[in-house]
C-alpha positions as a Python dict, from the first residue, in 0.01 Angstrom:
ca = {
    (1, 'X'): (0, 0, 0),
    (2, 'X'): (188, 340, -92),
    (3, 'X'): (-69, 515, 85),
    (4, 'X'): (22, 390, 405),
    (5, 'X'): (399, 493, 344),
    (6, 'X'): (269, 831, 279),
    (7, 'X'): (8, 821, 555),
    (8, 'X'): (291, 849, 813),
    (9, 'X'): (471, 1116, 643),
    (10, 'X'): (139, 1315, 649),
    (11, 'X'): (20, 1173, 1072),
    (12, 'X'): (364, 1284, 1202),
    (13, 'X'): (332, 1594, 975),
    (14, 'X'): (28, 1693, 1147),
    (15, 'X'): (113, 1564, 1520),
    (16, 'X'): (447, 1691, 1556),
    (17, 'X'): (488, 1921, 1780),
    (18, 'X'): (669, 2160, 1647),
    (19, 'X'): (349, 2254, 1398),
    (20, 'X'): (355, 2553, 1190),
    (21, 'X'): (60, 2731, 1347),
    (22, 'X'): (-92, 2967, 1045),
    (23, 'X'): (-377, 3179, 1191),
    (24, 'X'): (-399, 3372, 831),
    (25, 'X'): (-481, 3010, 718),
    (26, 'X'): (-693, 2952, 1009),
    (27, 'X'): (-886, 3247, 963),
    (28, 'X'): (-897, 3241, 599),
    (29, 'X'): (-1087, 2875, 653),
    (30, 'X'): (-1324, 3071, 912),
    (31, 'X'): (-1453, 3325, 700),
    (32, 'X'): (-1507, 3098, 362),
    (33, 'X'): (-1672, 2875, 581),
    (34, 'X'): (-1893, 3174, 674),
    (35, 'X'): (-1935, 3293, 397),
    (36, 'X'): (-2104, 2969, 231),
    (37, 'X'): (-2297, 2918, 488),
    (38, 'X'): (-2444, 3278, 509),
    (39, 'X'): (-2534, 3228, 129),
    (40, 'X'): (-2704, 2884, 236),
    (41, 'X'): (-2842, 3077, 493),
    (42, 'X'): (-3080, 3308, 276),
    (43, 'X'): (-3179, 3057, 50),
    (44, 'X'): (-3537, 3004, 57),
    (45, 'X'): (-3651, 2768, 359),
    (46, 'X'): (-3829, 2425, 180),
    (47, 'X'): (-3926, 2270, 515),
    (48, 'X'): (-4288, 2251, 613),
    (49, 'X'): (-4389, 2436, 958),
    (50, 'X'): (-4630, 2162, 1044),
    (51, 'X'): (-4367, 2058, 1288),
    (52, 'X'): (-4102, 2243, 1528),
    (53, 'X'): (-3783, 2246, 1331),
    (54, 'X'): (-3426, 2396, 1460),
    (55, 'X'): (-3338, 2701, 1200),
    (56, 'X'): (-3020, 2642, 966),
    (57, 'X'): (-2759, 2857, 1147),
    (58, 'X'): (-2393, 2924, 1167),
    (59, 'X'): (-2217, 2854, 1527),
    (60, 'X'): (-1907, 3064, 1476),
    (61, 'X'): (-1745, 2747, 1336),
    (62, 'X'): (-1942, 2533, 1124),
    (63, 'X'): (-2303, 2563, 936),
    (64, 'X'): (-2615, 2339, 1037),
    (65, 'X'): (-2940, 2280, 854),
    (66, 'X'): (-3285, 2285, 913),
    (67, 'X'): (-3302, 2022, 1166),
    (68, 'X'): (-3650, 1822, 1300),
    (69, 'X'): (-3694, 1842, 1676),
    (70, 'X'): (-3627, 1581, 1902),
    (71, 'X'): (-3279, 1544, 1674),
    (72, 'X'): (-2920, 1556, 1756),
    (73, 'X'): (-2740, 1625, 1467),
    (74, 'X'): (-2384, 1586, 1359),
    (75, 'X'): (-2106, 1655, 1113),
    (76, 'X'): (-1711, 1619, 1103),
    (77, 'X'): (-1472, 1822, 1270),
    (78, 'X'): (-1317, 2129, 1100),
    (79, 'X'): (-918, 2107, 1011),
    (80, 'X'): (-902, 2513, 1143),
    (81, 'X'): (-653, 2406, 1395),
    (82, 'X'): (-382, 2136, 1415),
    (83, 'X'): (-521, 1946, 1773),
    (84, 'X'): (-870, 1892, 1559),
    (85, 'X'): (-928, 1547, 1421),
    (86, 'X'): (-1165, 1573, 1138),
    (87, 'X'): (-1242, 1220, 1144),
    (88, 'X'): (-1435, 1269, 1540),
    (89, 'X'): (-1831, 1399, 1468),
    (90, 'X'): (-1936, 1747, 1636),
    (91, 'X'): (-2297, 1741, 1773),
    (92, 'X'): (-2545, 2000, 1820),
    (93, 'X'): (-2872, 1904, 1983),
    (94, 'X'): (-3220, 2021, 1835),
    (95, 'X'): (-3455, 1985, 2158),
    (96, 'X'): (-3811, 1890, 2142),
    (97, 'X'): (-3963, 2274, 2111),
    (98, 'X'): (-3735, 2304, 1828),
    (99, 'X'): (-3478, 2537, 1967),
    (100, 'X'): (-3117, 2480, 1940),
    (101, 'X'): (-2954, 2334, 2303),
    (102, 'X'): (-2912, 2600, 2532),
    (103, 'X'): (-2598, 2538, 2791),
    (104, 'X'): (-2691, 2533, 3155),
    (105, 'X'): (-2417, 2742, 3231),
    (106, 'X'): (-2418, 3020, 2971),
    (107, 'X'): (-2775, 3010, 2870),
    (108, 'X'): (-2660, 3045, 2508),
    (109, 'X'): (-2689, 2807, 2235),
    (110, 'X'): (-2371, 2513, 2191),
    (111, 'X'): (-2264, 2300, 2005),
    (112, 'X'): (-2069, 2006, 2117),
    (113, 'X'): (-1698, 2033, 1962),
    (114, 'X'): (-1539, 1863, 2280),
    (115, 'X'): (-1504, 1521, 2119),
    (116, 'X'): (-1217, 1686, 1806),
    (117, 'X'): (-942, 1714, 2013),
    (118, 'X'): (-1054, 1445, 2319),
    (119, 'X'): (-818, 1183, 2173),
    (120, 'X'): (-554, 1449, 2030),
    (121, 'X'): (-276, 1347, 2255),
    (122, 'X'): (-364, 966, 2213),
    (123, 'X'): (-350, 1076, 1845),
    (124, 'X'): (1, 1212, 1873),
    (125, 'X'): (156, 926, 2052),
    (126, 'X'): (28, 669, 1784),
    (127, 'X'): (158, 902, 1525),
    (128, 'X'): (530, 912, 1694),
    (129, 'X'): (485, 484, 1788),
    (130, 'X'): (430, 468, 1417),
    (131, 'X'): (703, 698, 1288),
    (132, 'X'): (949, 524, 1507),
    (133, 'X'): (817, 152, 1411),
    (134, 'X'): (832, 242, 1049),
    (135, 'X'): (1199, 379, 1093),
    (136, 'X'): (1268, 23, 1323),
    (137, 'X'): (1103, -174, 1028),
    (138, 'X'): (1331, 14, 780),
    (139, 'X'): (1649, -8, 921),
    (140, 'X'): (1614, -341, 1032),
    (141, 'X'): (1549, -408, 667),
    (142, 'X'): (1819, -244, 552),
    (143, 'X'): (2070, -426, 776),
    (144, 'X'): (1883, -755, 696),
    (145, 'X'): (1931, -671, 321),
    (146, 'X'): (2291, -555, 331),
    (147, 'X'): (2412, -867, 494),
    (148, 'X'): (2244, -1118, 244),
    (149, 'X'): (2389, -908, -4),
    (150, 'X'): (2785, -968, 101),
    (151, 'X'): (2643, -1351, 125),
    (152, 'X'): (2554, -1375, -214),
    (153, 'X'): (2838, -1148, -380),
    (154, 'X'): (3086, -1370, -105),
    (155, 'X'): (2992, -1694, -219),
    (156, 'X'): (3102, -1701, -597),
    (157, 'X'): (2945, -2048, -580),
    (158, 'X'): (2577, -1908, -595),
    (159, 'X'): (2651, -1716, -886),
    (160, 'X'): (2361, -1818, -1101),
    (161, 'X'): (2062, -1661, -1293),
    (162, 'X'): (1805, -1696, -1005),
    (163, 'X'): (2068, -1543, -744),
    (164, 'X'): (2105, -1225, -999),
    (165, 'X'): (1722, -1233, -978),
    (166, 'X'): (1752, -1192, -618),
    (167, 'X'): (2050, -924, -601),
    (168, 'X'): (1818, -728, -781),
    (169, 'X'): (1529, -748, -586),
    (170, 'X'): (1718, -696, -268),
    (171, 'X'): (1908, -413, -468),
    (172, 'X'): (1563, -228, -444),
    (173, 'X'): (1422, -305, -100),
    (174, 'X'): (1780, -161, 10),
    (175, 'X'): (1734, 223, -213),
    (176, 'X'): (1366, 146, -95),
    (177, 'X'): (1431, 173, 256),
    (178, 'X'): (1733, 414, 233),
    (179, 'X'): (1491, 702, 62),
    (180, 'X'): (1224, 625, 298),
    (181, 'X'): (1441, 672, 608),
    (182, 'X'): (1538, 992, 436),
    (183, 'X'): (1189, 1122, 399),
    (184, 'X'): (1061, 1013, 738),
    (185, 'X'): (1380, 1179, 872),
    (186, 'X'): (1385, 1518, 704),
    (187, 'X'): (1054, 1567, 560),
    (188, 'X'): (798, 1442, 817),
    (189, 'X'): (1011, 1629, 1076),
    (190, 'X'): (1048, 1914, 927),
    (191, 'X'): (706, 2160, 873),
    (192, 'X'): (960, 2417, 792),
    (193, 'X'): (1032, 2278, 478),
    (194, 'X'): (685, 2128, 429),
    (195, 'X'): (553, 2494, 421),
    (196, 'X'): (859, 2615, 139),
    (197, 'X'): (721, 2278, -87),
    (198, 'X'): (1100, 2259, -287),
    (199, 'X'): (1153, 2080, -586),
    (200, 'X'): (1350, 1812, -453),
    (201, 'X'): (1091, 1739, -154),
    (202, 'X'): (860, 1587, -483),
    (203, 'X'): (1173, 1455, -631),
    (204, 'X'): (1215, 1269, -337),
    (205, 'X'): (840, 1145, -303),
    (206, 'X'): (852, 1040, -738),
    (207, 'X'): (1183, 831, -654),
    (208, 'X'): (1001, 677, -362),
    (209, 'X'): (676, 519, -555),
    (210, 'X'): (913, 432, -798),
    (211, 'X'): (1151, 221, -616),
    (212, 'X'): (831, 90, -455),
    (213, 'X'): (688, -19, -743),
    (214, 'X'): (1053, -200, -810),
    (215, 'X'): (1046, -417, -511),
    (216, 'X'): (656, -589, -661),
    (217, 'X'): (846, -570, -1016),
    (218, 'X'): (1140, -781, -935),
    (219, 'X'): (932, -994, -776),
    (220, 'X'): (725, -1041, -1065),
    (221, 'X'): (1056, -1101, -1224),
    (222, 'X'): (1106, -1397, -1012),
    (223, 'X'): (803, -1547, -1117),
    (224, 'X'): (819, -1528, -1466),
    (225, 'X'): (1212, -1630, -1429),
    (226, 'X'): (1091, -1952, -1256),
    (227, 'X'): (764, -2009, -1458),
    (228, 'X'): (995, -1963, -1778),
    (229, 'X'): (1264, -2201, -1632),
    (230, 'X'): (1018, -2454, -1528),
    (231, 'X'): (721, -2430, -1737),
    (232, 'X'): (787, -2291, -2099),
    (233, 'X'): (1155, -2425, -2119),
    (234, 'X'): (1156, -2723, -1929),
    (235, 'X'): (1459, -2652, -1672),
    (236, 'X'): (1671, -2478, -1962),
    (237, 'X'): (1880, -2271, -1722),
    (238, 'X'): (2017, -2001, -1901),
    (239, 'X'): (1757, -1691, -2021),
    (240, 'X'): (1843, -1355, -2117),
    (241, 'X'): (1825, -1101, -1828),
    (242, 'X'): (1755, -820, -2025),
    (243, 'X'): (1437, -841, -2026),
    (244, 'X'): (1408, -876, -1668),
    (245, 'X'): (1598, -606, -1632),
    (246, 'X'): (1348, -354, -1832),
    (247, 'X'): (1097, -517, -1668),
    (248, 'X'): (1222, -429, -1282),
    (249, 'X'): (1396, -89, -1292),
    (250, 'X'): (1260, 43, -1619),
    (251, 'X'): (854, -36, -1635),
    (252, 'X'): (796, 125, -1277),
    (253, 'X'): (920, 415, -1434),
    (254, 'X'): (576, 502, -1656),
    (255, 'X'): (316, 508, -1340),
    (256, 'X'): (587, 684, -1133),
    (257, 'X'): (619, 945, -1428),
    (258, 'X'): (245, 937, -1505),
    (259, 'X'): (158, 985, -1107),
    (260, 'X'): (387, 1278, -1096),
    (261, 'X'): (229, 1440, -1373),
    (262, 'X'): (-137, 1399, -1284),
    (263, 'X'): (-17, 1503, -901),
    (264, 'X'): (124, 1825, -1056),
    (265, 'X'): (-195, 1895, -1219),
    (266, 'X'): (-482, 1743, -1019),
    (267, 'X'): (-387, 1732, -677),
    (268, 'X'): (-49, 1967, -601),
    (269, 'X'): (-18, 1938, -223),
    (270, 'X'): (288, 2014, -50),
    (271, 'X'): (580, 1808, -114),
    (272, 'X'): (264, 1546, -213),
    (273, 'X'): (256, 1423, 126),
    (274, 'X'): (-107, 1326, 116),
    (275, 'X'): (-224, 995, 68),
    (276, 'X'): (-619, 1140, 61),
    (277, 'X'): (-639, 1089, -331),
    (278, 'X'): (-712, 876, -574),
    (279, 'X'): (-454, 934, -802),
    (280, 'X'): (-213, 692, -607),
    (281, 'X'): (-449, 434, -770),
    (282, 'X'): (-191, 484, -1072),
    (283, 'X'): (99, 329, -868),
    (284, 'X'): (-111, 74, -711),
    (285, 'X'): (-291, -35, -1028),
    (286, 'X'): (47, -183, -1142),
    (287, 'X'): (177, -315, -862),
    (288, 'X'): (-169, -504, -754),
    (289, 'X'): (-149, -632, -1144),
    (290, 'X'): (189, -774, -1102),
    (291, 'X'): (123, -961, -786),
    (292, 'X'): (-212, -1079, -972),
    (293, 'X'): (-31, -1258, -1258),
    (294, 'X'): (271, -1338, -1053),
    (295, 'X'): (35, -1546, -852),
    (296, 'X'): (-118, -1701, -1143),
    (297, 'X'): (253, -1767, -1278),
    (298, 'X'): (350, -1932, -929),
    (299, 'X'): (43, -2172, -897),
    (300, 'X'): (53, -2284, -1258),
    (301, 'X'): (405, -2390, -1187),
    (302, 'X'): (311, -2577, -851),
    (303, 'X'): (80, -2778, -1092),
    (304, 'X'): (367, -2854, -1343),
    (305, 'X'): (589, -2965, -1091),
    (306, 'X'): (329, -3160, -854),
    (307, 'X'): (265, -3362, -1228),
    (308, 'X'): (608, -3403, -1298),
    (309, 'X'): (723, -3519, -938),
    (310, 'X'): (456, -3809, -1018),
    (311, 'X'): (621, -3880, -1354),
    (312, 'X'): (942, -3772, -1419),
    (313, 'X'): (1274, -3526, -1332),
    (314, 'X'): (1196, -3646, -913),
    (315, 'X'): (1510, -3524, -778),
    (316, 'X'): (1538, -3203, -1021),
    (317, 'X'): (1143, -3133, -1022),
    (318, 'X'): (1181, -3148, -588),
    (319, 'X'): (1498, -2907, -601),
    (320, 'X'): (1286, -2631, -821),
    (321, 'X'): (964, -2708, -569),
    (322, 'X'): (1205, -2549, -304),
    (323, 'X'): (1291, -2259, -541),
    (324, 'X'): (952, -2188, -564),
    (325, 'X'): (851, -2245, -204),
    (326, 'X'): (999, -1927, -131),
    (327, 'X'): (841, -1710, -398),
    (328, 'X'): (486, -1865, -311),
    (329, 'X'): (543, -1769, 63),
    (330, 'X'): (626, -1436, -56),
    (331, 'X'): (394, -1368, -294),
    (332, 'X'): (48, -1336, -49),
    (333, 'X'): (248, -1172, 219),
    (334, 'X'): (376, -873, 0),
    (335, 'X'): (20, -831, -134),
    (336, 'X'): (-230, -887, 197),
    (337, 'X'): (-196, -512, 243),
    (338, 'X'): (-397, -414, -68),
    (339, 'X'): (-659, -680, 40),
    (340, 'X'): (-670, -458, 392),
    (341, 'X'): (-639, -110, 205),
    (342, 'X'): (-982, -79, 112),
    (343, 'X'): (-1155, -199, 466),
    (344, 'X'): (-1004, 70, 723),
    (345, 'X'): (-1244, 45, 978),
    (346, 'X'): (-1402, 337, 1121),
    (347, 'X'): (-1366, 321, 1495),
    (348, 'X'): (-1077, 510, 1676),
    (349, 'X'): (-922, 157, 1868),
    (350, 'X'): (-1015, -64, 1511),
    (351, 'X'): (-833, 212, 1322),
    (352, 'X'): (-540, 211, 1516),
    (353, 'X'): (-461, -190, 1546),
    (354, 'X'): (-525, -127, 1134),
    (355, 'X'): (-260, 136, 1094),
    (356, 'X'): (5, -112, 1342),
    (357, 'X'): (-75, -418, 1116),
    (358, 'X'): (-10, -179, 799),
    (359, 'X'): (268, -35, 924),
    (360, 'X'): (401, -379, 992),
    (361, 'X'): (324, -532, 676),
    (362, 'X'): (481, -246, 461),
    (363, 'X'): (799, -197, 694),
    (364, 'X'): (916, -461, 744),
    (365, 'X'): (917, -622, 415),
    (366, 'X'): (1258, -577, 336),
    (367, 'X'): (1360, -813, 638),
    (368, 'X'): (1096, -1084, 541),
    (369, 'X'): (1260, -1066, 164),
    (370, 'X'): (1595, -1112, 354),
    (371, 'X'): (1469, -1355, 578),
    (372, 'X'): (1310, -1618, 290),
    (373, 'X'): (1548, -1583, 38),
    (374, 'X'): (1887, -1605, 184),
    (375, 'X'): (1865, -1672, 578),
    (376, 'X'): (1621, -1947, 530),
    (377, 'X'): (1766, -2088, 174),
    (378, 'X'): (1920, -2393, 184),
    (379, 'X'): (2124, -2351, -67),
    (380, 'X'): (2305, -2040, 118),
    (381, 'X'): (2379, -2263, 403),
    (382, 'X'): (2510, -2545, 207),
    (383, 'X'): (2817, -2295, 118),
    (384, 'X'): (2807, -2148, 454),
    (385, 'X'): (3053, -2254, 750),
    (386, 'X'): (2766, -2324, 1031),
    (387, 'X'): (2874, -2372, 1401),
    (388, 'X'): (2792, -2665, 1622),
    (389, 'X'): (2519, -2516, 1770),
    (390, 'X'): (2316, -2441, 1467),
    (391, 'X'): (2381, -2756, 1295),
    (392, 'X'): (2067, -2876, 1388),
    (393, 'X'): (1814, -2567, 1321),
    (394, 'X'): (2055, -2593, 956),
    (395, 'X'): (1923, -2926, 889),
    (396, 'X'): (1584, -2816, 982),
    (397, 'X'): (1600, -2562, 760),
    (398, 'X'): (1724, -2737, 496),
    (399, 'X'): (1451, -2949, 512),
    (400, 'X'): (1121, -2700, 549),
    (401, 'X'): (1309, -2450, 319),
    (402, 'X'): (1449, -2345, -21),
}
């Protein structure tokens, strides 16, 4: 989910203690809302007066429509202030007599805005927790990926086309973790930079979205390679890797560029930091397509290998089945976020749990890839010296993992 990755920047921007408090912007928002409300107030009242109705009104911050007696009207909190949560609701009570509720202390009409900043402190704590969760995730991912790449480059006996694809996949995750850490630490914590909105800030977001796409298209390259090797070419080892480089590094430039152009014309927010735009589906669409195609390839590979295991190439088919297993595990794990993305719950607690799950799925992917493709890879263990205390674990891993 690109949205989850951008949302942590957006949340941190909104929740930072060094908030840029632009009073002029707040005043302009209120004046604009007041002007629009007065235009609505001057329109002809179409309600029948056969029953008591609280008249439409402007309460100083929000505009309220005509409301039937005995009904509590509600709408989302305004975004005028940094400590207001727009996802919370404002309520205004129309009494049974057709009059707006009067506060007993002031004896004046009263609108309940208390929920707007009721959970502000908890929201800031959650935002900070998610911020550090993402930093730790990318830090662990970066460390594990670099160790894995060092292993791949150190052991020359591991040199083959499949390991070359692994190296490119790992390198794309390394670059993505680096740019994400830079964005989180340099942009999310720098309100002045976001307000200045330099071109370099948007270029960084473009690079981030491009590398994010590279992660998934290199996973697709892994699936295509195995499908070509096992299903199409019948265990032929050598393939032309140039096409894989074009798909893995070249194709993600297309949706990233289209998104950048569309964003600059239709949703040109500061640093392109907001995740509240459907333009992100320009990035999501190709990624979801890559995941679905990859899943189809892998399921077809499993079908072919099971058939071959029953007939011929038993030892070789078993070896390839182990290679497929890692990719078959990774594809659903890397794609589950896109299944969960449209189903974010509305409640505060359930939404917070959802955010934690999404951030773990998003920001620990590099660690997951390195663990499954390298650290739990039986082929790697065959080329490394394993001390006696880990001998039993290694033997088990070689049986259950590729």
